[in-house]
Every structure is written in C-alpha cells, then in structure tokens.
TORTORLO-130447 format. One record per residue (C-alpha): residue number from 1; residue in one letter; x, y, z. Coordinates in nm, 3 decimals. Example, Ala and Ser with C-alpha at 12.3 -4.5 7.8 and 13.67 -1.06 7.14 Angstrom:
<pt seq="1" type="A" X="1.230" Y="-0.450" Z="0.780"/>
<pt seq="2" type="S" X="1.367" Y="-0.106" Z="0.714"/>
***
This chain:
<pt seq="1" type="M" X="27.987" Y="-18.088" Z="9.580"/>
<pt seq="2" type="T" X="28.367" Y="-18.092" Z="9.574"/>
<pt seq="3" type="D" X="28.577" Y="-17.785" Z="9.509"/>
<pt seq="4" type="L" X="28.671" Y="-17.927" Z="9.169"/>
<pt seq="5" type="V" X="28.308" Y="-17.981" Z="9.069"/>
<pt seq="6" type="L" X="28.216" Y="-17.629" Z="9.187"/>
<pt seq="7" type="S" X="28.501" Y="-17.491" Z="8.981"/>
<pt seq="8" type="E" X="28.371" Y="-17.672" Z="8.676"/>
<pt seq="9" type="S" X="28.007" Y="-17.578" Z="8.727"/>
<pt seq="10" type="L" X="28.086" Y="-17.211" Z="8.782"/>
<pt seq="11" type="A" X="28.304" Y="-17.207" Z="8.473"/>
<pt seq="12" type="A" X="28.025" Y="-17.373" Z="8.275"/>
<pt seq="13" type="A" X="27.774" Y="-17.113" Z="8.397"/>
<pt seq="14" type="R" X="28.006" Y="-16.830" Z="8.292"/>
<pt seq="15" type="T" X="28.059" Y="-16.991" Z="7.953"/>
<pt seq="16" type="R" X="27.686" Y="-17.031" Z="7.904"/>
<pt seq="17" type="L" X="27.620" Y="-16.667" Z="7.990"/>
<pt seq="18" type="A" X="27.900" Y="-16.552" Z="7.758"/>
<pt seq="19" type="A" X="27.759" Y="-16.763" Z="7.474"/>
<pt seq="20" type="A" X="27.410" Y="-16.622" Z="7.530"/>
<pt seq="21" type="L" X="27.540" Y="-16.265" Z="7.522"/>
<pt seq="22" type="N" X="27.734" Y="-16.338" Z="7.205"/>
<pt seq="23" type="A" X="27.426" Y="-16.490" Z="7.041"/>
<pt seq="24" type="A" X="27.229" Y="-16.179" Z="7.135"/>
<pt seq="25" type="S" X="27.502" Y="-15.953" Z="6.989"/>
<pt seq="26" type="R" X="27.546" Y="-15.788" Z="7.327"/>
<pt seq="27" type="P" X="27.877" Y="-15.689" Z="7.494"/>
<pt seq="28" type="A" X="28.048" Y="-15.952" Z="7.707"/>
<pt seq="29" type="D" X="27.994" Y="-15.743" Z="8.021"/>
<pt seq="30" type="A" X="27.628" Y="-15.658" Z="7.951"/>
<pt seq="31" type="A" X="27.497" Y="-15.913" Z="8.204"/>
<pt seq="32" type="R" X="27.632" Y="-16.042" Z="8.533"/>
<pt seq="33" type="L" X="27.595" Y="-16.377" Z="8.702"/>
<pt seq="34" type="L" X="27.414" Y="-16.378" Z="9.036"/>
<pt seq="35" type="A" X="27.495" Y="-16.700" Z="9.221"/>
<pt seq="36" type="V" X="27.183" Y="-16.806" Z="9.412"/>
<pt seq="37" type="S" X="27.326" Y="-16.958" Z="9.727"/>
<pt seq="38" type="K" X="27.012" Y="-17.023" Z="9.932"/>
<pt seq="39" type="T" X="27.034" Y="-17.342" Z="10.143"/>
<pt seq="40" type="K" X="27.402" Y="-17.383" Z="10.052"/>
<pt seq="41" type="P" X="27.671" Y="-17.370" Z="10.321"/>
<pt seq="42" type="A" X="27.898" Y="-17.074" Z="10.376"/>
<pt seq="43" type="A" X="28.199" Y="-17.288" Z="10.285"/>
<pt seq="44" type="M" X="28.062" Y="-17.332" Z="9.934"/>
<pt seq="45" type="I" X="28.008" Y="-16.956" Z="9.897"/>
<pt seq="46" type="R" X="28.363" Y="-16.900" Z="10.017"/>
<pt seq="47" type="E" X="28.495" Y="-17.135" Z="9.751"/>
<pt seq="48" type="A" X="28.291" Y="-16.962" Z="9.480"/>
<pt seq="49" type="W" X="28.432" Y="-16.631" Z="9.602"/>
<pt seq="50" type="H" X="28.785" Y="-16.765" Z="9.567"/>
<pt seq="51" type="L" X="28.691" Y="-16.863" Z="9.211"/>
<pt seq="52" type="G" X="28.605" Y="-16.501" Z="9.137"/>
<pt seq="53" type="Q" X="28.230" Y="-16.488" Z="9.203"/>
<pt seq="54" type="R" X="28.135" Y="-16.173" Z="9.392"/>
<pt seq="55" type="E" X="27.754" Y="-16.146" Z="9.387"/>
<pt seq="56" type="F" X="27.533" Y="-16.388" Z="9.578"/>
<pt seq="57" type="G" X="27.155" Y="-16.412" Z="9.609"/>
<pt seq="58" type="E" X="26.978" Y="-16.529" Z="9.925"/>
<pt seq="59" type="N" X="26.608" Y="-16.598" Z="9.991"/>
<pt seq="60" type="Y" X="26.592" Y="-16.650" Z="10.367"/>
<pt seq="61" type="V" X="26.690" Y="-16.370" Z="10.602"/>
<pt seq="62" type="Q" X="26.820" Y="-16.559" Z="10.906"/>
<pt seq="63" type="E" X="27.011" Y="-16.809" Z="10.697"/>
<pt seq="64" type="A" X="27.171" Y="-16.522" Z="10.506"/>
<pt seq="65" type="L" X="27.267" Y="-16.335" Z="10.824"/>
<pt seq="66" type="D" X="27.440" Y="-16.645" Z="10.959"/>
<pt seq="67" type="K" X="27.640" Y="-16.682" Z="10.638"/>
<pt seq="68" type="Q" X="27.728" Y="-16.315" Z="10.628"/>
<pt seq="69" type="A" X="27.870" Y="-16.336" Z="10.979"/>
<pt seq="70" type="E" X="28.079" Y="-16.639" Z="10.885"/>
<pt seq="71" type="L" X="28.202" Y="-16.475" Z="10.564"/>
<pt seq="72" type="A" X="28.263" Y="-16.125" Z="10.702"/>
<pt seq="73" type="D" X="28.631" Y="-16.145" Z="10.604"/>
<pt seq="74" type="L" X="28.549" Y="-16.163" Z="10.232"/>
<pt seq="75" type="D" X="28.576" Y="-15.826" Z="10.062"/>
<pt seq="76" type="P" X="28.433" Y="-15.734" Z="9.825"/>
<pt seq="77" type="I" X="28.122" Y="-15.950" Z="9.840"/>
<pt seq="78" type="V" X="27.779" Y="-15.824" Z="9.734"/>
<pt seq="79" type="W" X="27.467" Y="-15.968" Z="9.893"/>
<pt seq="80" type="H" X="27.134" Y="-15.960" Z="9.706"/>
<pt seq="81" type="F" X="26.807" Y="-16.042" Z="9.880"/>
<pt seq="82" type="I" X="26.584" Y="-16.210" Z="9.622"/>
<pt seq="83" type="G" X="26.311" Y="-16.383" Z="9.825"/>
<pt seq="84" type="P" X="25.970" Y="-16.272" Z="9.950"/>
<pt seq="85" type="L" X="26.011" Y="-16.003" Z="10.212"/>
<pt seq="86" type="Q" X="25.791" Y="-15.974" Z="10.520"/>
<pt seq="87" type="S" X="25.753" Y="-15.655" Z="10.719"/>
<pt seq="88" type="N" X="25.919" Y="-15.803" Z="11.028"/>
<pt seq="89" type="K" X="26.234" Y="-15.880" Z="10.829"/>
<pt seq="90" type="T" X="26.288" Y="-15.546" Z="10.658"/>
<pt seq="91" type="R" X="26.530" Y="-15.407" Z="10.918"/>
<pt seq="92" type="D" X="26.769" Y="-15.700" Z="10.885"/>
<pt seq="93" type="V" X="26.759" Y="-15.672" Z="10.507"/>
<pt seq="94" type="A" X="26.803" Y="-15.294" Z="10.510"/>
<pt seq="95" type="E" X="27.106" Y="-15.327" Z="10.737"/>
<pt seq="96" type="H" X="27.283" Y="-15.623" Z="10.575"/>
<pt seq="97" type="F" X="27.218" Y="-15.629" Z="10.200"/>
<pt seq="98" type="A" X="27.330" Y="-15.417" Z="9.906"/>
<pt seq="99" type="W" X="27.039" Y="-15.512" Z="9.679"/>
<pt seq="100" type="V" X="26.675" Y="-15.616" Z="9.719"/>
<pt seq="101" type="H" X="26.504" Y="-15.765" Z="9.412"/>
<pt seq="102" type="S" X="26.163" Y="-15.842" Z="9.560"/>
<pt seq="103" type="V" X="25.999" Y="-15.509" Z="9.649"/>
<pt seq="104" type="D" X="25.635" Y="-15.524" Z="9.540"/>
<pt seq="105" type="R" X="25.455" Y="-15.296" Z="9.789"/>
<pt seq="106" type="E" X="25.501" Y="-14.937" Z="9.897"/>
<pt seq="107" type="K" X="25.483" Y="-15.040" Z="10.263"/>
<pt seq="108" type="I" X="25.790" Y="-15.263" Z="10.225"/>
<pt seq="109" type="A" X="25.976" Y="-14.993" Z="10.035"/>
<pt seq="110" type="R" X="25.907" Y="-14.734" Z="10.304"/>
<pt seq="111" type="R" X="26.021" Y="-14.966" Z="10.581"/>
<pt seq="112" type="L" X="26.344" Y="-15.044" Z="10.394"/>
<pt seq="113" type="N" X="26.403" Y="-14.673" Z="10.345"/>
<pt seq="114" type="D" X="26.337" Y="-14.582" Z="10.707"/>
<pt seq="115" type="Q" X="26.553" Y="-14.866" Z="10.839"/>
<pt seq="116" type="R" X="26.847" Y="-14.828" Z="10.600"/>
<pt seq="117" type="P" X="27.152" Y="-14.696" Z="10.789"/>
<pt seq="118" type="E" X="27.256" Y="-14.370" Z="10.629"/>
<pt seq="119" type="A" X="27.622" Y="-14.467" Z="10.652"/>
<pt seq="120" type="L" X="27.567" Y="-14.756" Z="10.411"/>
<pt seq="121" type="G" X="27.441" Y="-14.537" Z="10.130"/>
<pt seq="122" type="P" X="27.126" Y="-14.603" Z="9.927"/>
<pt seq="123" type="L" X="26.990" Y="-14.957" Z="9.902"/>
<pt seq="124" type="D" X="26.965" Y="-15.074" Z="9.539"/>
<pt seq="125" type="I" X="26.611" Y="-15.182" Z="9.459"/>
<pt seq="126" type="C" X="26.442" Y="-15.389" Z="9.189"/>
<pt seq="127" type="L" X="26.065" Y="-15.396" Z="9.182"/>
<pt seq="128" type="Q" X="25.926" Y="-15.747" Z="9.144"/>
<pt seq="129" type="V" X="25.664" Y="-15.768" Z="8.870"/>
<pt seq="130" type="N" X="25.411" Y="-16.051" Z="8.845"/>
<pt seq="131" type="I" X="25.474" Y="-16.063" Z="8.473"/>
<pt seq="132" type="S" X="25.262" Y="-16.374" Z="8.407"/>
<pt seq="133" type="D" X="24.971" Y="-16.266" Z="8.632"/>
<pt seq="134" type="E" X="24.997" Y="-16.580" Z="8.844"/>
<pt seq="135" type="A" X="24.781" Y="-16.585" Z="9.156"/>
<pt seq="136" type="S" X="25.045" Y="-16.787" Z="9.342"/>
<pt seq="137" type="K" X="25.330" Y="-16.546" Z="9.272"/>
<pt seq="138" type="S" X="25.438" Y="-16.226" Z="9.442"/>
<pt seq="139" type="G" X="25.485" Y="-15.910" Z="9.244"/>
<pt seq="140" type="V" X="25.320" Y="-15.587" Z="9.144"/>
<pt seq="141" type="S" X="25.101" Y="-15.586" Z="8.835"/>
<pt seq="142" type="L" X="25.214" Y="-15.402" Z="8.524"/>
<pt seq="143" type="A" X="24.920" Y="-15.167" Z="8.570"/>
<pt seq="144" type="A" X="25.025" Y="-15.074" Z="8.924"/>
<pt seq="145" type="L" X="25.399" Y="-15.061" Z="8.847"/>
<pt seq="146" type="P" X="25.429" Y="-14.687" Z="8.759"/>
<pt seq="147" type="A" X="25.268" Y="-14.578" Z="9.086"/>
<pt seq="148" type="L" X="25.496" Y="-14.801" Z="9.292"/>
<pt seq="149" type="A" X="25.801" Y="-14.681" Z="9.102"/>
<pt seq="150" type="E" X="25.699" Y="-14.321" Z="9.163"/>
<pt seq="151" type="A" X="25.663" Y="-14.387" Z="9.536"/>
<pt seq="152" type="V" X="26.006" Y="-14.551" Z="9.556"/>
<pt seq="153" type="Q" X="26.158" Y="-14.259" Z="9.368"/>
<pt seq="154" type="T" X="26.066" Y="-14.030" Z="9.657"/>
<pt seq="155" type="L" X="26.254" Y="-14.237" Z="9.917"/>
<pt seq="156" type="P" X="26.606" Y="-14.098" Z="9.965"/>
<pt seq="157" type="R" X="26.773" Y="-14.409" Z="10.107"/>
<pt seq="158" type="L" X="26.655" Y="-14.631" Z="9.821"/>
<pt seq="159" type="R" X="26.791" Y="-14.628" Z="9.467"/>
<pt seq="160" type="L" X="26.553" Y="-14.769" Z="9.207"/>
<pt seq="161" type="R" X="26.765" Y="-14.973" Z="8.966"/>
<pt seq="162" type="G" X="26.516" Y="-15.181" Z="8.771"/>
<pt seq="163" type="L" X="26.277" Y="-15.472" Z="8.760"/>
<pt seq="164" type="M" X="26.275" Y="-15.841" Z="8.850"/>
<pt seq="165" type="A" X="26.039" Y="-16.117" Z="8.741"/>
<pt seq="166" type="I" X="25.997" Y="-16.494" Z="8.760"/>
<pt seq="167" type="P" X="25.772" Y="-16.585" Z="8.465"/>
<pt seq="168" type="A" X="25.558" Y="-16.894" Z="8.451"/>
<pt seq="169" type="P" X="25.746" Y="-17.191" Z="8.303"/>
<pt seq="170" type="A" X="25.719" Y="-17.207" Z="7.925"/>
<pt seq="171" type="E" X="25.840" Y="-17.435" Z="7.649"/>
<pt seq="172" type="G" X="26.013" Y="-17.298" Z="7.344"/>
<pt seq="173" type="M" X="26.219" Y="-16.985" Z="7.289"/>
<pt seq="174" type="D" X="25.933" Y="-16.764" Z="7.167"/>
<pt seq="175" type="A" X="25.712" Y="-16.851" Z="7.463"/>
<pt seq="176" type="Q" X="25.999" Y="-16.791" Z="7.704"/>
<pt seq="177" type="R" X="26.092" Y="-16.458" Z="7.547"/>
<pt seq="178" type="A" X="25.742" Y="-16.309" Z="7.558"/>
<pt seq="179" type="P" X="25.721" Y="-16.228" Z="7.933"/>
<pt seq="180" type="F" X="26.081" Y="-16.106" Z="7.937"/>
<pt seq="181" type="A" X="25.997" Y="-15.874" Z="7.648"/>
<pt seq="182" type="R" X="25.706" Y="-15.734" Z="7.850"/>
<pt seq="183" type="L" X="25.938" Y="-15.670" Z="8.144"/>
<pt seq="184" type="R" X="26.193" Y="-15.498" Z="7.920"/>
<pt seq="185" type="E" X="25.920" Y="-15.279" Z="7.771"/>
<pt seq="186" type="A" X="25.799" Y="-15.192" Z="8.122"/>
<pt seq="187" type="L" X="26.150" Y="-15.082" Z="8.218"/>
<pt seq="188" type="E" X="26.176" Y="-14.874" Z="7.901"/>
<pt seq="189" type="G" X="25.850" Y="-14.706" Z="8.000"/>
<pt seq="190" type="L" X="25.985" Y="-14.623" Z="8.344"/>
<pt seq="191" type="R" X="26.299" Y="-14.475" Z="8.190"/>
<pt seq="192" type="V" X="26.084" Y="-14.232" Z="7.991"/>
<pt seq="193" type="R" X="25.882" Y="-14.148" Z="8.299"/>
<pt seq="194" type="F" X="26.180" Y="-14.109" Z="8.535"/>
<pt seq="195" type="P" X="26.473" Y="-13.997" Z="8.318"/>
<pt seq="196" type="E" X="26.693" Y="-13.913" Z="8.617"/>
<pt seq="197" type="A" X="26.667" Y="-14.260" Z="8.775"/>
<pt seq="198" type="P" X="26.954" Y="-14.510" Z="8.720"/>
<pt seq="199" type="L" X="26.720" Y="-14.769" Z="8.567"/>
<pt seq="200" type="D" X="26.981" Y="-15.007" Z="8.430"/>
<pt seq="201" type="T" X="26.880" Y="-15.347" Z="8.569"/>
<pt seq="202" type="L" X="26.666" Y="-15.635" Z="8.448"/>
<pt seq="203" type="S" X="26.694" Y="-15.922" Z="8.696"/>
<pt seq="204" type="M" X="26.554" Y="-16.209" Z="8.494"/>
<pt seq="205" type="G" X="26.652" Y="-16.551" Z="8.368"/>
<pt seq="206" type="M" X="26.734" Y="-16.873" Z="8.550"/>
<pt seq="207" type="S" X="26.867" Y="-17.212" Z="8.448"/>
<pt seq="208" type="A" X="26.573" Y="-17.304" Z="8.224"/>
<pt seq="209" type="D" X="26.539" Y="-16.974" Z="8.039"/>
<pt seq="210" type="L" X="26.871" Y="-16.789" Z="8.061"/>
<pt seq="211" type="E" X="26.915" Y="-16.760" Z="7.684"/>
<pt seq="212" type="A" X="26.566" Y="-16.614" Z="7.632"/>
<pt seq="213" type="A" X="26.622" Y="-16.362" Z="7.911"/>
<pt seq="214" type="V" X="26.955" Y="-16.250" Z="7.768"/>
<pt seq="215" type="L" X="26.799" Y="-16.202" Z="7.424"/>
<pt seq="216" type="E" X="26.549" Y="-15.966" Z="7.587"/>
<pt seq="217" type="G" X="26.807" Y="-15.762" Z="7.775"/>
<pt seq="218" type="A" X="26.871" Y="-15.931" Z="8.110"/>
<pt seq="219" type="T" X="27.152" Y="-15.765" Z="8.305"/>
<pt seq="220" type="L" X="27.147" Y="-16.000" Z="8.608"/>
<pt seq="221" type="V" X="27.078" Y="-16.371" Z="8.561"/>
<pt seq="222" type="R" X="27.009" Y="-16.583" Z="8.868"/>
<pt seq="223" type="L" X="27.161" Y="-16.932" Z="8.870"/>
<pt seq="224" type="G" X="27.151" Y="-17.164" Z="9.169"/>
<pt seq="225" type="T" X="27.160" Y="-17.538" Z="9.104"/>
<pt seq="226" type="A" X="27.360" Y="-17.487" Z="8.784"/>
<pt seq="227" type="I" X="27.643" Y="-17.356" Z="9.002"/>
<pt seq="228" type="F" X="27.600" Y="-17.520" Z="9.342"/>
<pt seq="229" type="G" X="27.424" Y="-17.842" Z="9.247"/>
<pt seq="230" type="E" X="27.086" Y="-17.985" Z="9.336"/>
<pt seq="231" type="R" X="26.948" Y="-17.943" Z="9.685"/>
<pt seq="232" type="T" X="26.962" Y="-18.246" Z="9.909"/>
<pt seq="233" type="A" X="26.651" Y="-18.391" Z="10.070"/>
<pt seq="234" type="Q" X="26.742" Y="-18.207" Z="10.391"/>
<pt seq="235" type="E" X="26.754" Y="-17.873" Z="10.208"/>
***
C-alpha cells in the first residue's frame, strides 16, 4: 500500500466512523478508531501516525515488541493488545502495552497485575466476553462475567475500563446489533455493581459491523484491512 492509498483509506475509515456516530445521534468524539496493525510493517504504522492515528492494536506479542522498538521515537503512541494472551506472554504485555482487550481469566489478570511495572501506572483492561457462546472463541461467559470483574477490581495495577467482544458473523442490522446490545447491557450491569470503576469502554465493531456496534454504544472500533489493506499471502 502506498502512502497516498493509506492516507485515503484512513480518511475513509474516519469518515465512516463519523457518519455512524451521526446516524446514532452520538457526539463526534464518542468513539475512537483503533487501527489494527497486526502483520503490517512498522513503516506503515509510522505513516499512519504521521496522518494523525495514535492508537494501534496488535495480536502477536513478539511482532508487536519488534515494532515498538522500531517506533520508539513516536510519542504519543498507544499500544493495545487485542489477541489471545498466554500465560508465558503476560510479562511482555504488562511491560509494553497501555491496554489489554482480551482478559478472560482471573489467572491472566493476576499475572498482568503482578508483572506490571509500578512506574507505568495501571494497565487499562477490557474483559473479553464470548457474547455469541461460540465454542471456538475465547472469552468469559456472561454468567461468569461479574465474578471476573470483581476479581480484577481488587488488583491495584489494573484498571477495569470495559468489555470487548467479537460476535459471530451475522447478516442484517438487527442480527448484528443483538450481540452488541447484550454486551452494552452487561457493561451497564457492571456499572451498577461497581459504581467507582471507570467503566467507559465498549471495544466492539469491525469492518463488517461497525455501524451496528456504534448504534449500540461502541467507544472503540477495531479496523484493520479497511485501513491497511488486505493481508498478502505471506501474512
């Protein structure tokens, strides 16, 4: 992808998000764009940064660490870890990311807390919910969500910000909105249960369902190919 094409695709993504927020009668700054940069080179992230993008989502720890080292001169830049997280990778994530969207077990949360350098301040956390009850997907069930949220609330180096989900693909606006509505209702329930927590984040919506997610209150939408282009066969 050339710099010109990246400029155009990023502008188109911003326009699409703005239109979705307007259609939902929400403020223009009610949702932010998270550029999913997995498998894309650091040079492309650098160009997106120069175009004003500040938040980037990565799925693979070692790949992300390599990019972070190459892009260490960019400030501010906010790194979100959005992929499945294994126990042997928690230290790297705790030390090098500002956000983690994929916490679905107390064990992972405790490791992130224990390994988070105090000097960095609390790590912002979204709990991943298996909102469509898919056997192949990660995520805590809605039934088990309150107990996990309560456990995370006790960990001083984590800051529980909200929920993340990747629903099963669906056709039609109503079908797409339904799981996002369930996630929004779950967050509203946690707000009642934990009134002191800064529960302000719904990480939901990708290229195929951004508009449905925004209608249901998304505050972070995750776009990858819409910004950076399709992956090549090597990726």
